[in-house]
A tleap script that builds the chain and sets N, CA, C and O, in Angstrom:
source leaprc.protein.ff14SB
mol = sequence {
  NMET ARG PHE SER ARG GLY MET VAL HIE SER
  ALA PHE LEU THR VAL LEU VAL LEU MET LEU
  ILE LEU PHE SER ASN CYS PHE PHE PHE PRO
  SER SER GLY PHE PRO ASN SER ILE LYS ILE
  GLU GLY TYR ILE ARG SER SER LEU ASP SER
  LEU ILE ILE PRO ALA ILE GLU MET THR VAL
  SER SER ARG ASP THR SER TYR THR ASP GLU
  ASN GLY PHE TYR SER LEU SER PHE THR VAL
  LEU THR HIE GLU ASP SER GLY ASP TYR ARG
  GLU TRP THR VAL GLN ALA LYS ASP ILE ASP
  GLY ILE SER ASN GLY THR PHE ALA GLN MET
  ASP SER ILE LEU ILE GLU ILE ASP PRO THR
  HIE ASN GLY SER THR ASP PHE GLU LEU ASP
  LEU TYR LEU ASP PRO CARG
}
set mol.1.N position { -4.923 50.592 34.028 }
set mol.1.CA position { -3.766 51.092 33.324 }
set mol.1.C position { -4.144 51.277 31.859 }
set mol.1.O position { -4.641 50.353 31.215 }
set mol.2.N position { -3.909 52.455 31.352 }
set mol.2.CA position { -4.226 52.773 29.968 }
set mol.2.C position { -2.956 52.718 29.135 }
set mol.2.O position { -1.885 53.138 29.573 }
set mol.3.N position { -3.099 52.197 27.935 }
set mol.3.CA position { -1.983 52.170 27.002 }
set mol.3.C position { -2.231 53.209 25.921 }
set mol.3.O position { -3.345 53.375 25.424 }
set mol.4.N position { -1.188 53.882 25.587 }
set mol.4.CA position { -1.327 54.866 24.511 }
set mol.4.C position { -1.362 54.127 23.172 }
set mol.4.O position { -0.903 52.991 23.049 }
set mol.5.N position { -1.913 54.800 22.195 }
set mol.5.CA position { -1.996 54.215 20.862 }
set mol.5.C position { -0.607 53.856 20.330 }
set mol.5.O position { -0.458 52.830 19.666 }
set mol.6.N position { 0.395 54.661 20.600 }
set mol.6.CA position { 1.769 54.400 20.156 }
set mol.6.C position { 2.352 53.150 20.799 }
set mol.6.O position { 3.069 52.391 20.146 }
set mol.7.N position { 2.048 52.931 22.081 }
set mol.7.CA position { 2.549 51.741 22.766 }
set mol.7.C position { 1.907 50.470 22.203 }
set mol.7.O position { 2.567 49.441 22.060 }
set mol.8.N position { 0.620 50.555 21.888 }
set mol.8.CA position { -0.079 49.398 21.323 }
set mol.8.C position { 0.492 49.059 19.953 }
set mol.8.O position { 0.734 47.893 19.642 }
set mol.9.N position { 0.705 50.098 19.131 }
set mol.9.CA position { 1.288 49.874 17.809 }
set mol.9.C position { 2.690 49.309 17.915 }
set mol.9.O position { 3.038 48.407 17.154 }
set mol.10.N position { 3.494 49.799 18.817 }
set mol.10.CA position { 4.853 49.300 18.997 }
set mol.10.C position { 4.849 47.845 19.433 }
set mol.10.O position { 5.618 47.036 18.914 }
set mol.11.N position { 3.982 47.508 20.389 }
set mol.11.CA position { 3.896 46.123 20.859 }
set mol.11.C position { 3.432 45.205 19.734 }
set mol.11.O position { 3.973 44.114 19.551 }
set mol.12.N position { 2.423 45.653 18.976 }
set mol.12.CA position { 1.916 44.869 17.858 }
set mol.12.C position { 3.005 44.632 16.811 }
set mol.12.O position { 3.184 43.508 16.342 }
set mol.13.N position { 3.726 45.682 16.449 }
set mol.13.CA position { 4.796 45.560 15.459 }
set mol.13.C position { 5.914 44.654 15.957 }
set mol.13.O position { 6.470 43.877 15.181 }
set mol.14.N position { 6.247 44.741 17.227 }
set mol.14.CA position { 7.289 43.885 17.788 }
set mol.14.C position { 6.883 42.418 17.693 }
set mol.14.O position { 7.675 41.572 17.276 }
set mol.15.N position { 5.637 42.119 18.085 }
set mol.15.CA position { 5.136 40.743 18.005 }
set mol.15.C position { 5.104 40.278 16.555 }
set mol.15.O position { 5.487 39.145 16.266 }
set mol.16.N position { 4.655 41.127 15.645 }
set mol.16.CA position { 4.596 40.784 14.235 }
set mol.16.C position { 5.979 40.482 13.674 }
set mol.16.O position { 6.141 39.494 12.958 }
set mol.17.N position { 6.970 41.297 13.977 }
set mol.17.CA position { 8.341 41.074 13.495 }
set mol.17.C position { 8.895 39.777 14.067 }
set mol.17.O position { 9.528 39.011 13.340 }
set mol.18.N position { 8.674 39.513 15.339 }
set mol.18.CA position { 9.162 38.273 15.943 }
set mol.18.C position { 8.518 37.047 15.299 }
set mol.18.O position { 9.183 36.036 15.073 }
set mol.19.N position { 7.222 37.144 15.006 }
set mol.19.CA position { 6.543 36.029 14.340 }
set mol.19.C position { 7.084 35.820 12.933 }
set mol.19.O position { 7.282 34.680 12.512 }
set mol.20.N position { 7.323 36.886 12.212 }
set mol.20.CA position { 7.876 36.762 10.860 }
set mol.20.C position { 9.254 36.124 10.882 }
set mol.20.O position { 9.563 35.279 10.041 }
set mol.21.N position { 10.075 36.520 11.831 }
set mol.21.CA position { 11.417 35.918 11.945 }
set mol.21.C position { 11.296 34.435 12.267 }
set mol.21.O position { 11.969 33.611 11.649 }
set mol.22.N position { 10.457 34.094 13.212 }
set mol.22.CA position { 10.279 32.707 13.606 }
set mol.22.C position { 9.775 31.864 12.445 }
set mol.22.O position { 10.347 30.814 12.156 }
set mol.23.N position { 8.707 32.305 11.768 }
set mol.23.CA position { 8.129 31.519 10.688 }
set mol.23.C position { 8.963 31.539 9.418 }
set mol.23.O position { 8.942 30.567 8.663 }
set mol.24.N position { 9.684 32.600 9.164 }
set mol.24.CA position { 10.528 32.607 7.962 }
set mol.24.C position { 11.636 31.586 8.086 }
set mol.24.O position { 12.021 30.984 7.082 }
set mol.25.N position { 12.157 31.369 9.261 }
set mol.25.CA position { 13.170 30.331 9.446 }
set mol.25.C position { 12.589 28.956 9.198 }
set mol.25.O position { 13.269 28.080 8.665 }
set mol.26.N position { 11.336 28.757 9.582 }
set mol.26.CA position { 10.697 27.466 9.342 }
set mol.26.C position { 10.493 27.221 7.854 }
set mol.26.O position { 10.672 26.096 7.388 }
set mol.27.N position { 10.122 28.247 7.102 }
set mol.27.CA position { 9.834 28.071 5.694 }
set mol.27.C position { 11.075 28.133 4.807 }
set mol.27.O position { 11.174 27.376 3.840 }
set mol.28.N position { 12.000 28.999 5.110 }
set mol.28.CA position { 13.158 29.142 4.251 }
set mol.28.C position { 14.285 28.179 4.602 }
set mol.28.O position { 15.091 27.835 3.737 }
set mol.29.N position { 14.354 27.751 5.821 }
set mol.29.CA position { 15.413 26.841 6.241 }
set mol.29.C position { 14.816 25.688 7.041 }
set mol.29.O position { 15.127 25.536 8.222 }
set mol.30.N position { 13.967 24.876 6.420 }
set mol.30.CA position { 13.326 23.803 7.175 }
set mol.30.C position { 14.331 22.720 7.546 }
set mol.30.O position { 15.231 22.397 6.771 }
set mol.31.N position { 14.166 22.172 8.729 }
set mol.31.CA position { 15.087 21.115 9.155 }
set mol.31.C position { 14.723 19.791 8.515 }
set mol.31.O position { 15.581 18.918 8.382 }
set mol.32.N position { 13.474 19.621 8.117 }
set mol.32.CA position { 13.055 18.339 7.567 }
set mol.32.C position { 12.937 18.347 6.045 }
set mol.32.O position { 12.711 17.285 5.464 }
set mol.33.N position { 13.074 19.461 5.384 }
set mol.33.CA position { 12.959 19.543 3.936 }
set mol.33.C position { 11.524 19.727 3.490 }
set mol.33.O position { 10.605 19.686 4.308 }
set mol.34.N position { 11.327 19.931 2.186 }
set mol.34.CA position { 10.011 20.098 1.608 }
set mol.34.C position { 9.591 18.816 0.910 }
set mol.34.O position { 10.447 18.097 0.394 }
set mol.35.N position { 8.299 18.507 0.877 }
set mol.35.CA position { 7.846 17.315 0.158 }
set mol.35.C position { 8.097 17.465 -1.342 }
set mol.35.O position { 7.873 18.529 -1.918 }
set mol.36.N position { 8.555 16.406 -1.948 }
set mol.36.CA position { 8.800 16.378 -3.379 }
set mol.36.C position { 8.208 15.068 -3.890 }
set mol.36.O position { 8.707 13.994 -3.553 }
set mol.37.N position { 7.159 15.140 -4.691 }
set mol.37.CA position { 6.541 13.908 -5.185 }
set mol.37.C position { 7.233 13.461 -6.473 }
set mol.37.O position { 7.524 14.259 -7.365 }
set mol.38.N position { 7.477 12.172 -6.529 }
set mol.38.CA position { 8.127 11.552 -7.681 }
set mol.38.C position { 7.112 10.610 -8.319 }
set mol.38.O position { 6.464 9.822 -7.630 }
set mol.39.N position { 6.980 10.697 -9.629 }
set mol.39.CA position { 6.077 9.798 -10.359 }
set mol.39.C position { 6.840 9.220 -11.542 }
set mol.39.O position { 7.447 9.950 -12.326 }
set mol.40.N position { 6.797 7.894 -11.658 }
set mol.40.CA position { 7.451 7.188 -12.759 }
set mol.40.C position { 6.394 6.299 -13.391 }
set mol.40.O position { 5.774 5.478 -12.717 }
set mol.41.N position { 6.195 6.470 -14.695 }
set mol.41.CA position { 5.220 5.625 -15.375 }
set mol.41.C position { 5.665 5.337 -16.800 }
set mol.41.O position { 6.474 6.057 -17.385 }
set mol.42.N position { 5.107 4.260 -17.334 }
set mol.42.CA position { 5.470 3.885 -18.692 }
set mol.42.C position { 4.895 2.531 -19.061 }
set mol.42.O position { 3.970 2.032 -18.419 }
set mol.43.N position { 5.456 1.949 -20.101 }
set mol.43.CA position { 4.988 0.671 -20.634 }
set mol.43.C position { 6.134 -0.325 -20.654 }
set mol.43.O position { 7.299 0.041 -20.811 }
set mol.44.N position { 5.777 -1.593 -20.490 }
set mol.44.CA position { 6.747 -2.681 -20.566 }
set mol.44.C position { 6.398 -3.517 -21.793 }
set mol.44.O position { 5.260 -3.950 -21.976 }
set mol.45.N position { 7.416 -3.730 -22.629 }
set mol.45.CA position { 7.224 -4.479 -23.878 }
set mol.45.C position { 8.320 -5.518 -24.044 }
set mol.45.O position { 9.356 -5.469 -23.381 }
set mol.46.N position { 8.069 -6.447 -24.932 }
set mol.46.CA position { 9.056 -7.464 -25.275 }
set mol.46.C position { 10.068 -6.865 -26.256 }
set mol.46.O position { 9.689 -6.183 -27.208 }
set mol.47.N position { 11.340 -7.122 -26.018 }
set mol.47.CA position { 12.371 -6.625 -26.948 }
set mol.47.C position { 12.358 -7.407 -28.255 }
set mol.47.O position { 12.899 -6.943 -29.258 }
set mol.48.N position { 11.753 -8.573 -28.253 }
set mol.48.CA position { 11.715 -9.419 -29.441 }
set mol.48.C position { 10.710 -8.926 -30.477 }
set mol.48.O position { 11.030 -8.837 -31.663 }
set mol.49.N position { 9.484 -8.601 -30.029 }
set mol.49.CA position { 8.434 -8.228 -30.977 }
set mol.49.C position { 7.658 -6.964 -30.572 }
set mol.49.O position { 6.661 -6.632 -31.213 }
set mol.50.N position { 8.088 -6.265 -29.538 }
set mol.50.CA position { 7.478 -5.028 -29.029 }
set mol.50.C position { 6.047 -5.199 -28.522 }
set mol.50.O position { 5.324 -4.214 -28.373 }
set mol.51.N position { 5.635 -6.429 -28.257 }
set mol.51.CA position { 4.315 -6.651 -27.693 }
set mol.51.C position { 4.322 -6.273 -26.221 }
set mol.51.O position { 5.344 -6.398 -25.545 }
set mol.52.N position { 3.177 -5.810 -25.725 }
set mol.52.CA position { 3.076 -5.420 -24.322 }
set mol.52.C position { 3.171 -6.661 -23.433 }
set mol.52.O position { 2.834 -7.770 -23.848 }
set mol.53.N position { 3.639 -6.445 -22.201 }
set mol.53.CA position { 3.772 -7.550 -21.251 }
set mol.53.C position { 3.003 -7.199 -19.979 }
set mol.53.O position { 3.427 -6.319 -19.231 }
set mol.54.N position { 1.879 -7.874 -19.722 }
set mol.54.CA position { 1.175 -7.658 -18.457 }
set mol.54.C position { 1.829 -8.443 -17.323 }
set mol.54.O position { 2.655 -9.325 -17.557 }
set mol.55.N position { 1.448 -8.110 -16.096 }
set mol.55.CA position { 1.866 -8.837 -14.880 }
set mol.55.C position { 3.373 -8.804 -14.640 }
set mol.55.O position { 3.959 -9.801 -14.218 }
set mol.56.N position { 3.993 -7.666 -14.907 }
set mol.56.CA position { 5.396 -7.464 -14.551 }
set mol.56.C position { 5.414 -6.634 -13.272 }
set mol.56.O position { 4.746 -5.603 -13.184 }
set mol.57.N position { 6.179 -7.087 -12.283 }
set mol.57.CA position { 6.298 -6.341 -11.030 }
set mol.57.C position { 7.326 -5.231 -11.187 }
set mol.57.O position { 8.469 -5.481 -11.572 }
set mol.58.N position { 6.912 -3.999 -10.887 }
set mol.58.CA position { 7.789 -2.843 -10.986 }
set mol.58.C position { 8.035 -2.293 -9.584 }
set mol.58.O position { 7.086 -2.064 -8.833 }
set mol.59.N position { 9.281 -2.082 -9.232 }
set mol.59.CA position { 9.616 -1.471 -7.946 }
set mol.59.C position { 10.591 -0.328 -8.186 }
set mol.59.O position { 11.339 -0.327 -9.164 }
set mol.60.N position { 10.572 0.641 -7.284 }
set mol.60.CA position { 11.499 1.763 -7.377 }
set mol.60.C position { 12.163 1.958 -6.022 }
set mol.60.O position { 11.514 2.351 -5.052 }
set mol.61.N position { 13.440 1.686 -5.964 }
set mol.61.CA position { 14.280 1.929 -4.786 }
set mol.61.C position { 13.593 1.582 -3.468 }
set mol.61.O position { 13.696 2.332 -2.497 }
set mol.62.N position { 12.901 0.463 -3.432 }
set mol.62.CA position { 12.188 -0.017 -2.233 }
set mol.62.C position { 11.186 0.986 -1.678 }
set mol.62.O position { 10.872 0.943 -0.488 }
set mol.63.N position { 10.678 1.890 -2.515 }
set mol.63.CA position { 9.727 2.905 -2.053 }
set mol.63.C position { 8.303 2.655 -2.536 }
set mol.63.O position { 7.354 3.045 -1.856 }
set mol.64.N position { 8.130 2.018 -3.688 }
set mol.64.CA position { 6.796 1.733 -4.200 }
set mol.64.C position { 6.871 0.518 -5.114 }
set mol.64.O position { 7.904 0.249 -5.727 }
set mol.65.N position { 5.755 -0.217 -5.200 }
set mol.65.CA position { 5.641 -1.385 -6.073 }
set mol.65.C position { 4.343 -1.262 -6.852 }
set mol.65.O position { 3.315 -0.839 -6.323 }
set mol.66.N position { 4.415 -1.640 -8.123 }
set mol.66.CA position { 3.250 -1.610 -8.991 }
set mol.66.C position { 3.352 -2.796 -9.942 }
set mol.66.O position { 4.404 -3.428 -10.045 }
set mol.67.N position { 2.260 -3.096 -10.635 }
set mol.67.CA position { 2.249 -4.203 -11.593 }
set mol.67.C position { 1.701 -3.684 -12.910 }
set mol.67.O position { 0.789 -2.858 -12.930 }
set mol.68.N position { 2.257 -4.171 -14.006 }
set mol.68.CA position { 1.743 -3.741 -15.303 }
set mol.68.C position { 0.340 -4.310 -15.498 }
set mol.68.O position { 0.048 -5.439 -15.105 }
set mol.69.N position { -0.521 -3.500 -16.115 }
set mol.69.CA position { -1.884 -3.941 -16.381 }
set mol.69.C position { -1.933 -4.685 -17.715 }
set mol.69.O position { -0.893 -5.009 -18.289 }
set mol.70.N position { -3.142 -4.954 -18.203 }
set mol.70.CA position { -3.296 -5.713 -19.452 }
set mol.70.C position { -2.754 -4.950 -20.664 }
set mol.70.O position { -2.566 -5.547 -21.725 }
set mol.71.N position { -2.499 -3.645 -20.530 }
set mol.71.CA position { -1.908 -2.848 -21.608 }
set mol.71.C position { -0.404 -2.660 -21.431 }
set mol.71.O position { 0.232 -1.937 -22.198 }
set mol.72.N position { 0.164 -3.316 -20.412 }
set mol.72.CA position { 1.598 -3.184 -20.150 }
set mol.72.C position { 1.970 -1.888 -19.446 }
set mol.72.O position { 3.152 -1.557 -19.351 }
set mol.73.N position { 0.985 -1.151 -18.952 }
set mol.73.CA position { 1.226 0.143 -18.315 }
set mol.73.C position { 1.440 -0.031 -16.815 }
set mol.73.O position { 0.809 -0.875 -16.180 }
set mol.74.N position { 2.334 0.773 -16.263 }
set mol.74.CA position { 2.561 0.804 -14.811 }
set mol.74.C position { 2.711 2.255 -14.366 }
set mol.74.O position { 2.997 3.142 -15.170 }
set mol.75.N position { 2.513 2.474 -13.082 }
set mol.75.CA position { 2.701 3.799 -12.501 }
set mol.75.C position { 3.215 3.638 -11.080 }
set mol.75.O position { 2.610 2.937 -10.269 }
set mol.76.N position { 4.328 4.284 -10.782 }
set mol.76.CA position { 4.935 4.280 -9.457 }
set mol.76.C position { 4.941 5.707 -8.941 }
set mol.76.O position { 5.216 6.636 -9.700 }
set mol.77.N position { 4.645 5.893 -7.675 }
set mol.77.CA position { 4.710 7.237 -7.112 }
set mol.77.C position { 5.045 7.156 -5.632 }
set mol.77.O position { 4.647 6.226 -4.931 }
set mol.78.N position { 5.784 8.152 -5.179 }
set mol.78.CA position { 6.160 8.236 -3.774 }
set mol.78.C position { 6.578 9.664 -3.487 }
set mol.78.O position { 6.795 10.454 -4.406 }
set mol.79.N position { 6.690 9.992 -2.213 }
set mol.79.CA position { 7.072 11.329 -1.790 }
set mol.79.C position { 8.326 11.248 -0.943 }
set mol.79.O position { 8.437 10.394 -0.064 }
set mol.80.N position { 9.263 12.132 -1.208 }
set mol.80.CA position { 10.476 12.244 -0.404 }
set mol.80.C position { 10.615 13.693 0.033 }
set mol.80.O position { 10.000 14.590 -0.543 }
set mol.81.N position { 11.414 13.905 1.039 }
set mol.81.CA position { 11.742 15.270 1.434 }
set mol.81.C position { 12.959 15.706 0.647 }
set mol.81.O position { 13.815 14.880 0.329 }
set mol.82.N position { 13.053 16.979 0.329 }
set mol.82.CA position { 14.112 17.447 -0.563 }
set mol.82.C position { 15.506 17.169 -0.028 }
set mol.82.O position { 16.444 17.045 -0.814 }
set mol.83.N position { 15.671 17.068 1.285 }
set mol.83.CA position { 17.026 16.833 1.793 }
set mol.83.C position { 17.429 15.364 1.732 }
set mol.83.O position { 18.613 15.054 1.864 }
set mol.84.N position { 16.472 14.442 1.534 }
set mol.84.CA position { 16.801 13.027 1.474 }
set mol.84.C position { 17.595 12.720 0.209 }
set mol.84.O position { 17.205 13.113 -0.891 }
set mol.85.N position { 18.689 12.029 0.371 }
set mol.85.CA position { 19.508 11.584 -0.764 }
set mol.85.C position { 19.861 12.721 -1.709 }
set mol.85.O position { 20.122 12.478 -2.888 }
set mol.86.N position { 19.874 13.952 -1.224 }
set mol.86.CA position { 20.095 15.050 -2.165 }
set mol.86.C position { 21.562 15.439 -2.233 }
set mol.86.O position { 22.384 14.997 -1.430 }
set mol.87.N position { 21.848 16.230 -3.156 }
set mol.87.CA position { 23.168 16.712 -3.507 }
set mol.87.C position { 22.959 17.370 -4.857 }
set mol.87.O position { 21.965 18.067 -5.062 }
set mol.88.N position { 23.877 17.158 -5.769 }
set mol.88.CA position { 23.700 17.694 -7.114 }
set mol.88.C position { 22.711 16.864 -7.928 }
set mol.88.O position { 22.125 17.359 -8.891 }
set mol.89.N position { 22.526 15.607 -7.541 }
set mol.89.CA position { 21.578 14.740 -8.224 }
set mol.89.C position { 21.104 13.661 -7.264 }
set mol.89.O position { 21.661 13.488 -6.179 }
set mol.90.N position { 20.072 12.939 -7.674 }
set mol.90.CA position { 19.531 11.846 -6.873 }
set mol.90.C position { 19.202 10.713 -7.839 }
set mol.90.O position { 18.681 10.961 -8.926 }
set mol.91.N position { 19.499 9.485 -7.460 }
set mol.91.CA position { 19.269 8.328 -8.319 }
set mol.91.C position { 18.118 7.478 -7.801 }
set mol.91.O position { 17.953 7.294 -6.596 }
set mol.92.N position { 17.325 6.963 -8.738 }
set mol.92.CA position { 16.236 6.049 -8.414 }
set mol.92.C position { 16.419 4.792 -9.249 }
set mol.92.O position { 16.501 4.875 -10.475 }
set mol.93.N position { 16.486 3.628 -8.610 }
set mol.93.CA position { 16.619 2.358 -9.317 }
set mol.93.C position { 15.237 1.766 -9.546 }
set mol.93.O position { 14.501 1.491 -8.599 }
set mol.94.N position { 14.897 1.574 -10.808 }
set mol.94.CA position { 13.617 0.980 -11.189 }
set mol.94.C position { 13.896 -0.445 -11.641 }
set mol.94.O position { 14.769 -0.687 -12.475 }
set mol.95.N position { 13.140 -1.388 -11.077 }
set mol.95.CA position { 13.371 -2.799 -11.370 }
set mol.95.C position { 12.106 -3.420 -11.950 }
set mol.95.O position { 11.014 -3.249 -11.409 }
set mol.96.N position { 12.265 -4.144 -13.058 }
set mol.96.CA position { 11.170 -4.879 -13.682 }
set mol.96.C position { 11.436 -6.364 -13.492 }
set mol.96.O position { 12.529 -6.849 -13.785 }
set mol.97.N position { 10.427 -7.088 -12.998 }
set mol.97.CA position { 10.610 -8.505 -12.688 }
set mol.97.C position { 9.377 -9.294 -13.131 }
set mol.97.O position { 8.251 -8.964 -12.758 }
set mol.98.N position { 9.603 -10.331 -13.924 }
set mol.98.CA position { 8.520 -11.210 -14.382 }
set mol.98.C position { 8.115 -12.118 -13.222 }
set mol.98.O position { 8.923 -12.908 -12.733 }
set mol.99.N position { 6.850 -12.002 -12.783 }
set mol.99.CA position { 6.429 -12.771 -11.610 }
set mol.99.C position { 5.333 -13.791 -11.902 }
set mol.99.O position { 4.944 -14.535 -11.001 }
set mol.100.N position { 4.823 -13.849 -13.131 }
set mol.100.CA position { 3.694 -14.736 -13.404 }
set mol.100.C position { 4.094 -16.050 -14.068 }
set mol.100.O position { 3.239 -16.755 -14.605 }
set mol.101.N position { 5.377 -16.385 -14.038 }
set mol.101.CA position { 5.816 -17.646 -14.644 }
set mol.101.C position { 5.686 -17.616 -16.148 }
set mol.101.O position { 6.080 -16.644 -16.793 }
set mol.102.N position { 5.136 -18.674 -16.708 }
set mol.102.CA position { 5.061 -18.773 -18.166 }
set mol.102.C position { 3.754 -18.231 -18.743 }
set mol.102.O position { 3.544 -18.302 -19.954 }
set mol.103.N position { 2.885 -17.698 -17.911 }
set mol.103.CA position { 1.563 -17.229 -18.376 }
set mol.103.C position { 1.646 -16.252 -19.543 }
set mol.103.O position { 0.895 -16.384 -20.509 }
set mol.104.N position { 2.534 -15.288 -19.470 }
set mol.104.CA position { 2.685 -14.287 -20.539 }
set mol.104.C position { 4.069 -14.367 -21.170 }
set mol.104.O position { 4.559 -13.382 -21.722 }
set mol.105.N position { 4.699 -15.530 -21.091 }
set mol.105.CA position { 6.076 -15.690 -21.538 }
set mol.105.C position { 7.001 -15.423 -20.363 }
set mol.105.O position { 6.588 -14.850 -19.355 }
set mol.106.N position { 8.237 -15.834 -20.492 }
set mol.106.CA position { 9.206 -15.586 -19.421 }
set mol.106.C position { 10.210 -14.555 -19.907 }
set mol.106.O position { 10.728 -14.637 -21.020 }
set mol.107.N position { 10.471 -13.584 -19.043 }
set mol.107.CA position { 11.330 -12.466 -19.414 }
set mol.107.C position { 12.401 -12.245 -18.351 }
set mol.107.O position { 12.178 -12.479 -17.163 }
set mol.108.N position { 13.547 -11.796 -18.795 }
set mol.108.CA position { 14.659 -11.511 -17.884 }
set mol.108.C position { 14.355 -10.267 -17.067 }
set mol.108.O position { 13.682 -9.345 -17.529 }
set mol.109.N position { 14.859 -10.262 -15.854 }
set mol.109.CA position { 14.724 -9.093 -14.980 }
set mol.109.C position { 15.565 -7.953 -15.536 }
set mol.109.O position { 16.599 -8.189 -16.160 }
set mol.110.N position { 15.123 -6.711 -15.312 }
set mol.110.CA position { 15.873 -5.548 -15.783 }
set mol.110.C position { 15.881 -4.468 -14.721 }
set mol.110.O position { 14.863 -4.210 -14.079 }
set mol.111.N position { 17.026 -3.838 -14.538 }
set mol.111.CA position { 17.158 -2.676 -13.665 }
set mol.111.C position { 17.504 -1.468 -14.520 }
set mol.111.O position { 18.263 -1.573 -15.484 }
set mol.112.N position { 16.949 -0.336 -14.165 }
set mol.112.CA position { 17.257 0.906 -14.856 }
set mol.112.C position { 17.433 1.994 -13.804 }
set mol.112.O position { 16.707 2.013 -12.810 }
set mol.113.N position { 18.370 2.883 -14.006 }
set mol.113.CA position { 18.625 3.952 -13.044 }
set mol.113.C position { 18.189 5.279 -13.647 }
set mol.113.O position { 18.645 5.675 -14.720 }
set mol.114.N position { 17.295 5.959 -12.932 }
set mol.114.CA position { 16.870 7.301 -13.317 }
set mol.114.C position { 17.645 8.297 -12.471 }
set mol.114.O position { 17.821 8.092 -11.270 }
set mol.115.N position { 18.103 9.359 -13.083 }
set mol.115.CA position { 18.864 10.382 -12.362 }
set mol.115.C position { 18.065 11.672 -12.359 }
set mol.115.O position { 17.695 12.198 -13.408 }
set mol.116.N position { 17.809 12.165 -11.164 }
set mol.116.CA position { 17.090 13.431 -10.991 }
set mol.116.C position { 18.132 14.516 -10.742 }
set mol.116.O position { 18.810 14.502 -9.715 }
set mol.117.N position { 18.260 15.443 -11.664 }
set mol.117.CA position { 19.227 16.531 -11.555 }
set mol.117.C position { 18.661 17.624 -10.664 }
set mol.117.O position { 17.484 17.967 -10.782 }
set mol.118.N position { 19.474 18.175 -9.780 }
set mol.118.CA position { 19.089 19.277 -8.896 }
set mol.118.C position { 17.786 18.979 -8.155 }
set mol.118.O position { 16.769 19.624 -8.410 }
set mol.119.N position { 17.807 17.999 -7.231 }
set mol.119.CA position { 16.579 17.578 -6.562 }
set mol.119.C position { 16.120 18.472 -5.418 }
set mol.119.O position { 15.240 18.075 -4.655 }
set mol.120.N position { 16.686 19.661 -5.277 }
set mol.120.CA position { 16.341 20.513 -4.144 }
set mol.120.C position { 15.128 21.394 -4.403 }
set mol.120.O position { 14.748 22.178 -3.535 }
set mol.121.N position { 14.517 21.286 -5.565 }
set mol.121.CA position { 13.334 22.103 -5.858 }
set mol.121.C position { 12.113 21.545 -5.131 }
set mol.121.O position { 12.127 20.415 -4.643 }
set mol.122.N position { 11.081 22.338 -5.067 }
set mol.122.CA position { 9.824 21.909 -4.455 }
set mol.122.C position { 8.876 21.441 -5.544 }
set mol.122.O position { 9.019 21.818 -6.707 }
set mol.123.N position { 7.921 20.631 -5.171 }
set mol.123.CA position { 6.903 20.235 -6.131 }
set mol.123.C position { 7.012 18.798 -6.538 }
set mol.123.O position { 7.119 17.913 -5.689 }
set mol.124.N position { 6.986 18.550 -7.835 }
set mol.124.CA position { 6.957 17.173 -8.299 }
set mol.124.C position { 7.889 16.978 -9.484 }
set mol.124.O position { 8.226 17.913 -10.209 }
set mol.125.N position { 8.289 15.726 -9.648 }
set mol.125.CA position { 9.117 15.323 -10.774 }
set mol.125.C position { 8.453 14.120 -11.415 }
set mol.125.O position { 8.144 13.145 -10.729 }
set mol.126.N position { 8.228 14.172 -12.715 }
set mol.126.CA position { 7.608 13.070 -13.446 }
set mol.126.C position { 8.601 12.488 -14.435 }
set mol.126.O position { 9.271 13.215 -15.169 }
set mol.127.N position { 8.686 11.159 -14.443 }
set mol.127.CA position { 9.528 10.446 -15.399 }
set mol.127.C position { 8.633 9.564 -16.254 }
set mol.127.O position { 7.659 8.993 -15.762 }
set mol.128.N position { 8.965 9.454 -17.535 }
set mol.128.CA position { 8.314 8.483 -18.409 }
set mol.128.C position { 9.382 7.472 -18.802 }
set mol.128.O position { 10.383 7.819 -19.428 }
set mol.129.N position { 9.156 6.221 -18.426 }
set mol.129.CA position { 10.167 5.183 -18.647 }
set mol.129.C position { 9.512 3.954 -19.255 }
set mol.129.O position { 8.779 3.230 -18.582 }
set mol.130.N position { 9.785 3.725 -20.542 }
set mol.130.CA position { 9.338 2.515 -21.226 }
set mol.130.C position { 10.516 1.551 -21.271 }
set mol.130.O position { 11.635 1.937 -21.610 }
set mol.131.N position { 10.255 0.290 -20.925 }
set mol.131.CA position { 11.316 -0.719 -20.917 }
set mol.131.C position { 10.977 -1.849 -21.880 }
set mol.131.O position { 9.811 -2.196 -22.070 }
set mol.132.N position { 12.016 -2.413 -22.479 }
set mol.132.CA position { 11.892 -3.562 -23.368 }
set mol.132.C position { 12.660 -4.709 -22.740 }
set mol.132.O position { 13.884 -4.661 -22.618 }
set mol.133.N position { 11.916 -5.759 -22.336 }
set mol.133.CA position { 12.531 -6.897 -21.646 }
set mol.133.C position { 12.887 -7.992 -22.643 }
set mol.133.O position { 12.156 -8.252 -23.599 }
set mol.134.N position { 14.030 -8.626 -22.395 }
set mol.134.CA position { 14.482 -9.733 -23.233 }
set mol.134.C position { 13.815 -11.032 -22.789 }
set mol.134.O position { 13.738 -11.323 -21.595 }
set mol.135.N position { 13.334 -11.808 -23.755 }
set mol.135.CA position { 12.786 -13.126 -23.395 }
set mol.135.C position { 13.899 -14.033 -22.875 }
set mol.135.O position { 15.066 -13.879 -23.237 }
set mol.136.N position { 13.520 -14.968 -22.029 }
set mol.136.CA position { 14.516 -15.935 -21.527 }
set mol.136.C position { 14.509 -17.149 -22.397 }
set mol.136.O position { 15.270 -18.086 -22.155 }
savepdb mol mol.pdb
quit
């Protein structure tokens, strides 16, 4: 059975259009959302004298945990899908907790809420958050 050139082109175009429709729905209207990486980093200091505080445990909304280094620096990062917790904004609770006892002084725990406006975009969001903890 021979196919004419017109029939081959028609079949090819039909398959191509069907594939475009199928894949465009996957990309433009995904059921699971797009990955969105969140990064929060900064320094932890004493509110009394602005000195850096090492060994502070930093957590963000039960998604990542980090500890301040000898320079008081921390970095938290995690990935969410755009549909998770979305709406007009999304909130992330960042918690600083002194875990080393009296080694570097004792400091009160602190919570801070970061608000991400319009979280439906693709890509990444970076926050810079420096905290000043009160001594106990």
